[in-house]
Steps between C-alpha positions, in 0.01 A plus 500: 500500500550150636700480822811289548304282745232433236761420234671253733162351593415443134851364433458252787166392354668454163766281662247251641345409165538151356725595206876424506700710747707675234188607314348628827812705575500666158129582532538630856783729387334627182153549648579619852861533618638719220272787599609521865717802579755396762436819697147372578647200683596499867876540553541149641388334173649733240834323475340156463252635246788656304683166500190325368459758225866473400470122497192520277669738251864396517544290186560639152196394292512307176336645193123515547496474879526749783748504789248353744417204279872440439586528869226265612582254220858477631387434859479151641162398638644538851618854424156585363338354814735703720425819309123441530537429872682832550219686323244339729720570803515871410122503463469338844731758657296779347178345631642490851618860467151608383335322793739661748440844346122465503507378860710797600253737332188341647336667795287279718252669729381309800176595672532670835415313819226748583266376224164347571515115485197502269724640225698173502201269464442343163151518356300177484500335160160502330421176320401546137184322391 
C-alpha cells in the first residue's frame, strides 16, 4: 500500500512536468491523489486537501469525460496554478511533519567522557597504488 506521503510526492513530481498545467492536474489526480484516504493525512491538512478534491471533482461532466476533466477544463489557468500550488504546499507540510516525527524518534548516543582519547583518532589514509 502506498502511503499518503508517497502519493503526494508523486503528485508533486507530476505537477512539475513540462505539459500544460491543466493536463498535469488531471494526471496528478488520476494517478496519485484519488487514492489517498483523508484519514491518512495529518489533521492540519485534511480540510485543505478536501477542498482541493472537491474543486477537482465539482463540475458535472459532459458526455465522454469524467468529473475531474470537466472541473479542470472549467478552471482558469490561474485557478489551476493555485490548485497545483496547494497540492505542493500540502506535500511540503507533510515533509516537515515527517522530519519532526523522525527527529523526535531518533536517539543520539554521545560517548562518555571517560573514554580513551585513542578511540577518537581517525586512522591514517592508505594511498592506493
